[in-house]
C-alpha positions as CSV (number, residue, x, y, z in Angstrom):
1,M,20.3,21.9,6.3
2,V,17.5,22.7,8.6
3,Q,18.0,25.6,10.4
4,D,15.9,24.4,13.5
5,P,16.3,21.3,13.5
6,K,13.7,19.0,15.7
7,T,13.3,15.8,17.7
8,V,11.1,14.1,15.8
9,V,9.9,10.5,17.1
10,V,8.1,8.2,14.2
11,V,6.5,5.3,16.0
12,G,5.9,2.9,13.0
13,T,9.0,2.1,10.3
14,G,7.2,0.2,7.4
15,Y,6.1,1.8,4.4
16,V,5.2,4.7,5.5
17,G,6.9,5.9,8.5
18,L,10.8,4.8,7.8
19,P,10.8,6.8,4.8
20,A,9.7,10.1,6.3
21,A,12.1,9.2,9.0
22,L,15.0,9.0,6.9
23,L,14.6,12.3,4.7
24,M,13.8,14.1,8.0
25,A,17.3,12.3,9.0
26,R,18.4,13.6,6.2
27,V,17.7,17.3,6.2
28,G,19.5,17.3,10.2
29,H,16.2,16.7,12.3
30,K,17.1,14.2,15.0
31,V,14.7,11.4,14.3
32,I,14.3,8.2,16.2
33,G,12.4,5.5,14.9
34,V,9.8,3.3,17.0
35,D,9.0,-0.1,16.0
36,I,7.7,-2.9,18.4
37,N,9.7,-5.5,16.4
38,E,12.8,-6.1,17.5
39,N,14.5,-7.3,14.7
40,I,13.7,-4.2,12.1
41,V,14.7,-1.7,14.9
42,K,18.1,-3.7,15.0
43,A,17.4,-3.6,11.1
44,I,17.4,-0.1,11.1
45,N,20.3,0.8,13.7
46,E,22.9,-1.3,11.8
47,G,21.9,0.6,8.8
48,V,20.0,-2.3,7.0
49,M,16.4,-1.3,5.2
50,H,14.0,-4.0,5.6
51,I,11.8,-2.3,3.0
52,K,13.4,-2.8,-0.9
53,E,14.0,0.4,-2.4
54,D,17.4,1.2,-3.4
55,E,17.3,5.1,-3.3
56,L,16.0,4.5,0.7
57,Q,19.3,1.8,0.9
58,A,21.2,4.8,-0.5
59,I,19.9,7.3,1.6
60,L,20.3,5.0,4.6
61,D,23.8,4.9,4.2
62,E,24.2,8.6,4.0
63,P,26.6,9.1,6.6
64,R,24.3,12.4,8.0
65,V,21.2,10.1,8.1
66,R,23.3,7.2,9.8
67,A,24.2,10.3,12.6
68,N,21.0,11.5,13.0
69,L,18.7,8.4,12.6
70,T,18.2,5.6,15.7
71,A,15.8,3.2,16.2
72,Q,14.4,1.6,19.4
73,T,11.0,0.0,20.9
74,T,9.1,2.3,22.8
75,P,8.8,6.3,22.4
76,T,10.8,9.4,24.3
77,E,10.5,12.8,24.5
78,A,10.6,15.1,21.6
79,D,9.1,18.0,19.6
80,I,7.3,16.1,17.2
81,F,5.7,13.0,16.8
82,F,4.2,10.9,13.7
83,I,1.9,8.2,13.7
84,A,2.5,6.1,11.0
85,V,1.1,2.5,12.2
86,P,-1.1,0.3,10.1
87,S,-5.0,0.5,10.4
88,P,-5.8,-2.5,8.4
89,L,-9.8,-4.0,7.6
90,D,-11.4,-5.9,10.6
91,E,-12.4,-8.9,7.9
92,R,-15.1,-9.8,10.3
93,K,-17.0,-6.1,10.8
94,K,-15.5,-4.8,7.8
95,I,-14.8,-1.2,9.6
96,A,-11.4,-0.3,10.5
97,D,-9.1,-1.9,13.2
98,L,-7.5,1.4,14.9
99,S,-5.9,-0.9,17.5
100,M,-2.5,-0.3,16.6
101,V,-3.0,3.7,16.3
102,I,-4.6,3.9,19.4
103,S,-1.9,1.9,21.3
104,A,0.8,4.2,19.6
105,T,-1.3,7.0,20.7
106,E,-1.4,5.9,24.4
107,A,2.2,4.9,24.1
108,L,3.2,8.9,23.7
109,V,0.7,10.4,26.3
110,P,3.6,10.0,29.0
111,H,6.1,11.8,26.9
112,L,3.7,14.8,25.8
113,K,4.7,18.0,26.9
114,A,3.4,21.6,26.1
115,G,3.9,22.9,22.7
116,N,4.3,19.0,20.9
117,L,2.5,18.5,17.9
118,V,1.4,14.9,16.9
119,V,0.7,14.1,13.3
120,L,-1.4,11.4,12.3
121,E,-0.5,9.4,9.2
122,S,-2.0,6.4,9.1
123,T,-4.9,5.9,7.2
124,V,-8.4,6.4,9.5
125,P,-12.0,6.6,9.0
126,P,-13.1,10.5,9.3
127,L,-14.0,12.1,12.9
128,T,-10.7,9.9,13.9
129,C,-8.5,12.7,14.8
130,R,-11.1,14.6,16.6
131,E,-13.2,11.1,18.6
132,V,-10.4,9.0,18.8
133,L,-6.9,10.5,19.2
134,T,-7.7,13.5,20.7
135,P,-9.4,12.3,24.1
136,I,-6.3,10.0,24.2
137,L,-4.1,12.5,23.9
138,E,-5.7,14.7,26.1
139,K,-4.8,12.2,29.0
140,S,-1.6,13.9,29.7
141,G,-3.4,17.0,30.9
142,L,-2.8,18.9,27.7
143,K,-5.3,20.1,25.8
144,V,-5.4,19.6,21.8
145,G,-5.7,23.1,20.1
146,E,-4.2,24.8,23.0
147,N,-1.2,23.7,24.5
148,L,-1.0,20.5,22.3
149,Y,-0.9,20.7,18.7
150,L,-2.6,17.5,16.0
151,A,-2.6,17.5,12.8
152,H,-3.7,14.6,9.8
153,C,-1.4,14.1,6.7
154,P,-2.3,11.2,4.5
155,E,0.7,9.5,3.2
156,R,0.7,9.3,-0.7
157,I,3.2,6.6,-1.9
158,L,3.7,3.9,-4.4
159,P,5.7,1.1,-3.6
160,G,8.6,1.2,-5.8
161,N,8.8,4.3,-5.9
162,V,8.7,5.4,-2.8
163,F,11.1,8.1,-2.8
164,H,9.8,10.6,-5.6
165,E,6.5,10.0,-3.7
166,I,7.4,10.9,-0.6
167,V,9.4,13.9,-2.1
168,H,7.3,15.3,-4.9
169,N,3.3,14.8,-4.5
170,D,1.7,17.5,-2.9
171,R,0.5,16.7,0.8
172,I,-2.8,17.2,2.4
173,I,-2.3,19.4,5.7
174,G,-5.3,18.7,7.5
175,A,-6.1,20.1,11.5
176,D,-8.9,21.6,13.8
177,D,-7.0,24.6,14.6
178,E,-4.6,26.9,12.5
179,T,-1.8,26.7,14.7
180,S,-1.5,22.6,14.1
181,R,-1.4,23.4,10.3
182,R,1.3,25.9,10.7
183,L,3.3,23.6,12.8
184,A,2.6,20.2,10.4
185,T,3.1,22.2,7.6
186,E,6.5,23.7,9.1
187,I,7.9,20.2,9.5
188,Y,6.5,18.8,6.1
189,A,8.0,22.0,4.3
190,T,11.6,20.6,5.3
191,F,11.6,18.0,3.1
192,V,8.5,17.7,0.8
193,E,8.7,19.5,-2.5
194,G,5.2,19.2,-3.7
195,E,2.7,21.8,-2.3
196,L,1.3,21.6,0.9
197,L,-2.3,21.8,0.9
198,Q,-4.4,22.8,4.4
199,T,-7.8,22.1,5.2
200,D,-9.1,21.1,8.3
201,D,-8.5,17.4,9.9
202,V,-11.8,16.0,9.0
203,T,-11.7,16.9,5.4
204,A,-7.7,15.5,5.3
205,E,-9.4,12.4,6.4
206,F,-11.8,12.0,4.2
207,C,-9.5,12.6,1.1
208,K,-7.3,9.9,1.1
209,L,-10.2,8.0,1.5
210,V,-11.5,9.6,-2.6
211,E,-8.3,8.9,-3.9
212,N,-8.1,5.4,-3.3
213,T,-12.1,5.1,-3.7
214,Y,-11.9,6.6,-7.1
215,R,-9.4,4.2,-8.1
216,D,-11.1,1.1,-6.8
217,I,-14.3,2.5,-8.8
218,N,-12.0,2.6,-11.9
219,I,-11.2,-0.5,-11.8
220,A,-14.5,-1.8,-10.9
221,L,-15.9,-0.1,-14.4
222,A,-12.8,-1.4,-16.4
223,N,-13.2,-5.1,-14.6
224,E,-17.1,-5.1,-15.2
225,L,-16.5,-3.5,-18.8
226,N,-14.2,-6.6,-19.7
227,A,-16.7,-9.0,-18.8
228,V,-19.7,-7.6,-20.8
229,A,-17.2,-7.4,-23.7
230,E,-16.2,-11.3,-23.0
231,T,-20.4,-12.1,-23.2
232,L,-20.5,-10.6,-26.2
233,G,-17.6,-12.5,-27.7
234,I,-15.3,-9.6,-28.4
235,N,-11.9,-8.8,-27.1
236,G,-12.6,-6.0,-24.8
237,V,-9.0,-4.4,-24.3
238,D,-8.9,-3.4,-27.8
239,A,-12.0,-2.0,-27.3
240,F,-11.2,-0.1,-23.8
241,K,-8.1,1.5,-26.2
242,L,-10.4,2.3,-29.3
243,S,-12.6,3.8,-26.9
244,N,-9.8,5.9,-24.6
245,R,-9.0,7.5,-27.9
246,H,-11.9,9.9,-26.6
247,P,-10.7,13.0,-25.4
248,R,-12.3,12.7,-22.2
249,V,-12.5,8.5,-21.7
250,N,-9.7,7.1,-20.3
251,V,-11.1,3.2,-19.4
252,L,-8.4,1.6,-17.1
253,T,-7.0,-2.0,-17.6
254,P,-9.1,-5.3,-16.4
255,G,-7.2,-7.3,-14.3
256,I,-7.1,-10.1,-11.3
257,G,-8.7,-7.9,-8.8
258,V,-7.3,-5.1,-6.6
259,G,-4.7,-5.5,-3.5
260,G,-2.1,-3.6,-1.6
261,H,-2.8,-1.7,1.3
262,C,-5.1,1.2,0.6
263,I,-7.8,0.6,-2.4
264,P,-9.1,-2.9,-1.0
265,I,-9.4,-1.2,2.4
266,D,-10.2,2.5,2.5
267,P,-13.9,2.3,0.7
268,W,-15.1,0.7,3.6
269,F,-14.1,3.3,5.3
270,I,-16.4,5.6,3.9
271,K,-19.1,2.7,4.5
272,E,-18.3,2.6,8.2
273,V,-18.8,6.7,8.9
274,D,-22.0,7.0,6.5
275,P,-23.3,3.1,4.7
276,I,-26.7,5.0,3.1
277,N,-24.9,7.1,0.5
278,S,-21.9,4.7,-0.4
279,R,-23.9,1.8,-2.3
280,M,-22.4,2.5,-5.9
281,I,-19.1,2.3,-3.4
282,M,-19.8,-0.5,-2.5
283,T,-21.0,-2.1,-5.6
284,A,-17.7,-1.7,-6.8
285,R,-15.7,-3.5,-4.2
286,Q,-18.0,-6.5,-4.5
287,V,-17.0,-6.5,-8.4
288,N,-13.0,-6.5,-7.2
289,Q,-13.5,-8.9,-4.7
290,E,-14.7,-11.1,-7.3
291,M,-12.1,-10.7,-9.5
292,P,-9.9,-13.6,-7.8
293,A,-12.7,-16.2,-8.3
294,R,-13.3,-15.2,-11.9
295,T,-9.6,-15.4,-12.6
296,A,-9.4,-19.0,-11.3
297,A,-12.6,-20.1,-13.3
298,K,-10.8,-19.1,-16.3
299,I,-7.9,-21.0,-15.5
300,R,-10.1,-23.8,-14.7
301,K,-11.7,-23.7,-18.0
302,A,-8.2,-23.9,-19.7
303,V,-7.2,-26.7,-18.6
304,R,-10.3,-28.6,-18.2
305,N,-9.4,-31.2,-21.0
306,V,-6.2,-32.0,-19.5
307,N,-6.2,-35.0,-17.0
308,A,-4.5,-34.3,-13.7
309,P,-3.4,-30.9,-14.7
310,K,0.0,-29.2,-13.0
311,L,-0.2,-25.6,-13.1
312,V,2.6,-22.8,-12.6
313,L,1.5,-19.5,-11.2
314,I,3.7,-16.5,-11.8
315,G,3.2,-13.7,-9.0
316,A,2.3,-13.2,-5.9
317,S,3.1,-9.6,-5.6
318,Y,-0.1,-7.3,-5.6
319,K,0.7,-6.0,-8.8
320,P,3.3,-5.5,-11.4
321,N,7.3,-4.6,-10.7
322,V,7.2,-4.6,-6.6
323,E,7.8,-7.2,-4.0
324,D,4.7,-6.2,-2.0
325,T,2.2,-9.1,-1.1
326,R,-0.1,-7.0,1.0
327,E,-3.7,-7.9,0.2
328,S,-2.6,-9.5,-3.0
329,P,-5.8,-11.0,-5.3
330,A,-2.9,-13.7,-7.0
331,N,-2.5,-15.6,-3.7
332,E,-6.0,-15.4,-3.4
333,I,-6.4,-17.2,-6.7
334,V,-3.9,-19.8,-5.6
335,E,-5.8,-20.6,-2.7
336,L,-9.1,-21.4,-4.5
337,L,-7.1,-23.9,-7.0
338,I,-5.6,-25.3,-4.5
339,E,-8.8,-25.7,-2.4
340,D,-10.3,-27.6,-5.8
341,G,-7.2,-29.9,-5.4
342,Y,-5.1,-28.7,-8.4
343,D,-1.6,-29.6,-8.4
344,V,0.0,-25.8,-8.1
345,S,3.5,-24.4,-8.3
346,H,3.6,-20.7,-7.2
347,Y,6.6,-18.5,-7.6
348,D,7.3,-14.8,-8.1
349,P,10.6,-13.9,-8.9
350,L,10.8,-10.5,-6.7
351,V,9.6,-12.0,-3.5
352,D,12.9,-13.8,-1.5
353,S,11.1,-17.1,-0.7
354,M,9.5,-18.0,-4.4
355,R,12.4,-17.2,-6.8
356,Y,12.7,-19.7,-9.5
357,D,15.9,-20.1,-11.4
358,S,14.4,-19.7,-14.7
359,L,10.9,-20.3,-16.4
360,E,11.5,-23.3,-18.4
361,S,13.1,-24.9,-15.2
362,A,9.9,-24.0,-13.7
363,V,7.6,-25.2,-16.1
364,T,8.8,-28.8,-16.6
365,D,6.5,-31.3,-17.1
366,A,3.4,-28.6,-16.4
367,D,0.7,-28.3,-18.2
368,A,0.0,-24.6,-17.9
369,L,2.0,-21.8,-17.0
370,V,0.1,-18.8,-15.6
371,V,1.1,-15.2,-15.0
372,L,-0.9,-13.7,-12.8
373,V,1.2,-10.3,-12.2
374,G,2.9,-9.4,-15.4
375,H,6.7,-8.4,-13.9
376,T,8.5,-7.2,-16.9
377,V,11.4,-9.6,-15.9
378,V,8.8,-12.3,-16.4
379,L,6.9,-10.9,-19.7
380,D,10.3,-11.1,-21.2
381,E,11.8,-14.0,-20.6
382,I,8.5,-15.3,-22.1
383,A,9.0,-13.1,-25.2
384,A,12.8,-14.6,-25.7
385,N,12.2,-18.0,-25.0
386,R,8.6,-19.3,-25.7
387,S,9.6,-21.6,-27.7
388,A,11.9,-23.3,-24.9
389,I,9.2,-22.8,-22.4
390,E,6.4,-24.4,-24.3
391,D,9.1,-27.4,-25.2
392,A,9.6,-28.2,-21.7
393,M,5.9,-28.4,-20.9
394,R,3.7,-31.2,-21.1
395,T,1.0,-29.0,-22.2
396,P,2.0,-25.9,-23.6
397,I,-1.0,-23.8,-22.2
398,I,0.1,-20.2,-21.3
399,L,-1.7,-17.6,-19.7
400,T,-1.4,-14.0,-19.1
401,F,-4.0,-11.8,-17.2
């Protein structure tokens, strides 16, 4: 339990905001979760997690958390305000859509008082704290850095392992003044066990983009090298395993594309602030964006000799063993095949509305079983029942990506 509990408002109770709210309530802070979705507010107040994370549900079930955490649709006065709302990509302009960040910040203004701390966790382009949030917050009559404090602490979580990541990962605390950094570090220190690394706000904004852009580029390298291997008629994955025996080489596993709420989005935020110096970044983004179309082409090729093929595609989440479907390349592949006129059935055992009784029943009279997302439960079932699955199919073509 913290010795000096604070009243904390968390605006946005999704994958980022709700776990933070739970952990702060757990250590004794009085936390008010704010969300415009009335169903989410109701679920939190009734003790029901809308995010499928067993550990987080267990925390929400704790009496102390239930006593310290409430939810409502509008902000209220507090000591500390967290902003953890989405900052998606404007698909047409390919720039950050900060409308929800701006709305959340504006909603805080009537409730601000001297000494308050505002923490932005949403991923944003560099200079957002200084050029977007600060002018809005100062409409309160307070001055950022003098009697109102602002920090940026980009989230570092992994769907499927949120609790461990939010507690144990090192966190970057960025602010333009020492008091903001100190106040932000103090609140995070109450529930984060990882190291708290202090810097300025622009560097903190940039670091989050660097982390995900690094991953995007390395995934693109694996995908492009795999395409070269296919041209040469060799197995790229086998080649990578051999190459990775070098002590300073780690080629990743190629895939069907890049999904999730960070990796396919954040590189564009770098291009937004400096298009001249982000050419390699955009080339990597182009490579990964092409992967769903390349994958769809491979599926077409596999069934080219089958008359009116019936396809069963498994996987709708953006990566194995999670139910998160945001920016999923699997769904893009399905859409491409449906647009081409293929008979497609689409399932995912981890997504509520897309489950099936068994693979054997799902593929009855099908011509191809295509595993787009390698959930362990799917791969295990294929390994255990492959013969029965193939016997149920009209044409026993099984593809695993």
